[in-house]
C-alpha positions in Angstrom: 2.2 14.0 18.5 -1.2 12.2 19.3 -4.0 13.8 21.4 -4.4 10.2 23.7 -0.8 11.0 24.8 -1.5 15.1 25.3 -4.0 14.4 27.7 -1.6 12.4 29.8 0.9 15.1 29.5 -2.2 17.5 30.7 -2.7 15.1 33.1 1.5 14.5 34.1 2.0 18.7 33.9 5.3 19.6 32.5 7.3 22.0 35.0 7.8 26.0 33.7 10.6 27.3 32.6 12.6 26.8 29.7 14.5 29.8 27.2 12.4 31.1 24.5 13.7 31.4 21.5 12.5 33.2 17.8 10.0 32.7 15.6 11.3 31.4 11.9 11.9 34.8 10.1 13.5 35.0 7.1 15.5 31.8 6.1 15.7 30.8 10.0 14.8 27.2 9.8 11.0 26.1 11.4 12.1 23.4 14.4 9.8 21.0 14.8 9.5 19.0 18.6 8.5 15.2 17.1 8.5 11.6 18.3 11.8 9.3 16.2 8.8 6.6 16.5 5.1 7.3 16.7 3.6 6.1 13.7 1.3 7.3 12.0 1.9 10.6 13.8 5.6 11.2 13.1 9.1 8.9 12.7 12.6 9.5 11.8 12.0 8.3 8.3 9.3 11.5 8.2 7.1 8.7 7.3 3.8 10.4 9.6 1.4 12.2 9.3 3.4 15.7 11.4 6.1 14.9 9.0 4.1 15.7 6.3 2.9 18.6 7.8 5.9 20.1 8.7 6.9 20.0 4.5 3.8 21.5 4.4 4.4 24.6 7.0 7.7 24.8 6.2 6.6 25.2 2.0 4.3 27.6 3.0 6.8 29.7 5.3 9.9 29.9 2.3 11.7 28.0 6.0 14.1 24.9 5.8 12.9 22.9 8.1 14.9 20.8 10.8 13.5 18.3 13.1 14.2 18.2 17.4 13.8 14.7 18.0 12.8 13.6 21.3 10.3 10.2 22.6 6.6 11.4 23.7 6.8 10.9 27.7 6.5 13.2 30.6 8.6 16.1 30.3 8.3 16.6 26.5 7.2 20.2 25.9 10.0 20.7 29.0 12.8 19.2 27.2 12.4 20.6 23.8 9.9 24.0 23.3 10.1 25.2 26.1 14.0 24.2 25.7 14.2 26.7 23.2 15.8 23.2 21.6 12.5 23.7 19.0 9.7 25.9 17.6 6.3 23.9 17.1 5.0 20.9 17.9 2.8 19.7 15.2 -0.4 19.0 17.1 -1.9 20.3 20.1 -5.6 20.0 20.9 -8.0 23.7 22.1 -7.2 23.2 26.0 -3.5 23.1 26.2 -1.8 24.7 27.8 1.6 23.8 27.9 1.8 26.1 25.2 0.0 29.1 22.7 -2.8 27.1 20.6 -3.4 27.9 16.5 -6.2 27.8 15.6 -7.5 24.4 15.1 -7.0 22.5 11.5 -9.2 19.1 12.0 -11.4 17.8 15.2 -11.4 14.0 15.6 -12.8 11.5 18.4 -12.2 9.2 20.0 -13.9 5.7 17.6 -14.3 2.3 18.5 -12.5 -0.3 16.4 -14.0 -4.0 15.4 -14.0 -6.6 13.5 -16.6 -5.5 10.2 -17.2 -9.5 10.1 -18.8 -9.2 14.1 -20.9 -6.5 13.4 -20.9 -4.9 16.3 -22.5 -1.5 16.4 -21.7 0.0 19.5 -21.8 3.7 18.8 -21.9 5.0 22.8 -20.6 3.6 26.5 -24.3 3.2 27.1 -25.0 0.0 25.1 -25.7 -2.6 27.1 -23.3 -4.9 23.8 -20.0 -3.7 25.6 -21.5 -5.3 29.0 -20.8 -8.2 27.1 -17.4 -7.5 25.1 -14.0 -7.6 25.9 -13.1 -3.7 25.7 -9.1 -2.5 24.9 -8.7 0.5 26.1 -5.4 3.3 25.9 -4.6 4.5 29.6 -2.3 6.4 31.3 -1.5 4.5 35.0 -2.2 1.2 36.4 -5.2 2.3 38.1 -7.5 1.7 34.6 -9.0 5.6 35.8 -7.2 7.8 33.5 -8.0 8.4 30.1 -11.4 9.7 29.5 -12.2 6.6 27.2 -11.3 4.5 30.6 -13.3 7.1 33.4 -16.4 6.6 31.5 -16.3 2.9 31.7 -15.5 3.3 34.5 -18.6 5.2 35.9 -20.7 2.7 34.2 -19.2 -0.2 36.2 -17.3 -1.6 32.9 -13.5 -2.2 34.6 -14.0 -6.4 34.3 -14.6 -5.6 30.8 -11.2 -3.6 30.4 -8.0 -5.0 29.3 -5.4 -1.8 29.5 -3.2 -0.9 26.3 -0.5 1.5 28.0 -1.3 5.9 26.1 2.7 4.9 25.6 2.8 2.0 23.6 6.0 -0.8 24.2 8.9 2.2 22.7 11.4 -0.4 22.2 9.2 -1.9 19.3 7.9 -0.3 16.0 4.6 1.5 16.2 3.9 1.2 19.8 0.8 2.2 19.0 -0.5 -0.4 16.9 -1.2 -3.3 19.7 -4.4 -1.6 20.7 -5.9 -1.9 17.5 -4.1 -4.9 16.5 -5.4 -6.8 19.3 -9.1 -6.0 17.7 -7.5 -7.6 14.5 -7.1 -11.2 16.3 -9.8 -11.0 18.5 -8.0 -10.8 21.6 -10.5 -7.6 22.1 -14.1 -7.4 21.2 -14.0 -3.8 20.5 -11.1 -1.2 21.3 -11.6 2.5 22.3 -8.7 4.3 20.7 -8.4 7.9 19.3 -9.3 8.4 15.7 -6.2 8.9 13.9 -4.3 6.2 15.9 -7.6 4.2 14.8 -8.0 5.1 11.1 -4.8 4.2 10.3 -3.8 1.0 11.9 -7.0 0.1 10.3 -5.4 0.5 6.6 -3.4 -2.0 7.6 -5.2 -4.7 9.0 -5.3 -8.2 7.4 -9.6 -7.9 8.3 -11.0 -5.1 7.3 -12.3 -3.4 10.7 -15.0 -0.7 11.8 -14.0 2.6 13.1 -17.1 4.4 14.6 -16.5 7.8 16.4 -17.4 8.1 20.2 -21.6 9.4 19.6 -20.8 11.4 22.5 -19.8 14.6 22.2 -19.3 14.9 26.4 -20.6 14.1 30.0 -21.0 15.5 33.2 -18.2 15.3 35.1 -15.7 17.3 32.2 -15.2 13.9 29.7 -14.6 15.3 26.5 -14.0 12.3 23.5 -13.6 15.2 20.9 -10.9 17.7 20.1 -10.3 20.7 18.1 -6.5 20.5 17.3 -4.0 22.9 16.3 -0.3 22.9 16.3 1.4 24.8 19.8 4.2 27.2 19.6 5.9 28.6 23.5 3.7 30.6 25.1 4.0 34.0 23.9 5.2 33.4 20.4 2.8 35.4 19.2 4.9 36.1 15.6 4.8 32.6 14.7 1.4 31.9 16.1 0.1 34.3 13.6 2.1 32.9 10.8 0.5 29.4 11.7 -2.4 31.0 11.8 -2.1 32.1 8.0 -0.6 29.1 6.7 -3.7 26.5 8.3 -6.2 29.1 7.0 -4.6 29.1 3.7 -3.8 25.5 2.9 -6.8 23.7 4.6 -7.5 21.5 1.0 -3.8 20.9 1.2 -4.1 19.4 4.9 -7.4 18.4 4.3 -6.2 16.1 2.3 -2.9 14.8 4.0 -6.1 14.4 6.9 -7.4 11.9 4.6 -3.9 9.9 3.4 -3.9 9.0 7.2 -7.3 8.7 7.5 -7.8 10.4 9.3 -12.1 10.4 10.9 -13.2 13.9 10.7 -16.3 15.4 12.3 -17.6 18.6 13.3 -16.1 21.1 10.7 -13.3 23.3 12.1 -13.1 27.2 12.6 
């Protein structure tokens, strides 16, 4: 699950409820909540970052791997994790209150994406160059003021520069998260603000070289954050599974780092 989507779910909180289920023990399967069409994070063909992590975790626990497939939309946690259909979501940012979090296994940020041949050097929302550029931004609703980057741009009077792309993408097509990065490649927008793992993956397959630059600001007044520690999430109160996942993360950091590198995830300050 991309953190950009989880931020949307934080804003559109799931209702409480659901039936608890036991953590996988012995040969019980590890049941993972995942989206079947959400690259680079997950796919029903098991080609995504979360799929690779799920296989690593299941092997480490000696458990068969199963998925509960559900689109990343409002109600995702309520309809999967809380409903007892699965046991773990592979990406949960620190502070995500709908689940109990493990220790983080990576830290990334929103990034600026631009064509290398344009030589755009933007690193901050305060860069005056943004006033002359068309800026692609992932948005949750239709007011362009509901994601951290959109809010940051709005505070600076740059709404007229914004070209909005739905944070969920067009689910009727493969790779629904790709259009914002593809718009940079085509020149439809000059620069885009994208959650790092999404940008890193699609930049790798761009027909023109793209620059992926982490946003310099760690945060600003009003609670906006652009960098996040990411762990795994289990049902509230499932301490047994959380502890087992914590141990997998601690003892498999090199393997996890190799997966993150393979998927082009831009990493910042090392996690604990």
